[in-house]
Steps between C-alpha positions, in 0.01 A plus 500: 500500500734769395412849477568827339418856556656836563371671812507205738721264299797520737292397800322220313828368365653496849194321635524219244875474550431440872251217444681327211635225726147390599311605188464160331418316822226746588359505147448125517388493863255790485343381172479135616738427212245617242743759366697230317197407291413862434845560356481186285167619360649840410807332347273297272346823369851628428600176328197514266686768305806281448716795601872532446554796735299553820528774760380389843452843653479523879659156492603491866662170597440350158218247553294626206814529287573131565142398425519685167837348412359153560179564306675676208828308454611703196479829685749722679341663805632815666405520868490873565453651845628795694570302819857373487443256786209341315706464183786334686260228610364471148852454362568218743185322383594540134850370569365208702272389218768563237274751328733797530566507122127563442400673826676833545474752782492877465469768768290781356200723567180398323422861412834548322591175328844490333378336178433630150145514369354167393757278672276224644237263365332475841514700822374327814431662836435274798348669806674826426286716273317653797838621625584688180451861602332632298355190340434691179870584472601140554251373242620760249859387547397135456317595180812674371733203546256249351540402138218537251235234576666447839307388804470628855420238767417633845447270798358697789281476807139586435160527669291187559139540393335216693377654829639228729839498329513880494417525869754240607764657275442846647549364852816322389644818350416725793568275797703194408747591226668792683504319836668194352713653228657794681644312802621210286661719237651761729393744233373778725155531346564338161200270524280778629601685186422191292155463655422867450605510133304181426191644667530825307564337163211537254277224366597312180283706265660821625850353464416387146381852420826649625698254290293608201562867577874426478457402135439126527227322308311172554510557874361195675525335838432175676462448873640218710401361841166676515643834392785523750737554208455593135709458186470800270599490133563792270635511145710765326352534155707564190328833452648617828847467351450515126331830500808549658 
């Protein structure tokens, strides 16, 4: 869940650096291990494009990068994050699975990506788009670095619609996640921040509209686990570059 932004980027970066050592453990623990399946589902949507070059923006400790590399074996995946501690852990995973030739790490800000226009076939963002501040700026930068007919795949927390699930999820966010996550991570409020940003994040239709406003077409989404998470898809049409 890496992040970008300008005003509060230094504080957010420091926060994620502090919790990097417990980040994977808590992801699996606090999601009852469901996060692994969510990432595999997003990776399949990336692999549908048969991409050669993928940018995994907000790549954190590299779990989504690895899932994409496995699902799309002909691809090179750049795990980009602005937390150096997260990327160090990602690099160790890539080395351990002997995927370093295809899984690369890059420390960079998602609002100012160091790539030419049209570099990537797919850009993925796993649990990080809500931390792009402003989101419109992050989406515009993603659109810029995507090739013509490229695809955006966003995996993000969402809002359950079933009343029972929605009620239980709201209690979990407000009362359980911060109380478990903060002491275990030693992150000084990191999981309170996580709960707050999840609770404030808009519903899937609003997110899809914002992706469309950034210039993407064919904006669709699918929900998983009763709407706890959503996978958003957007396409960069040829007209967006050829008119160019």
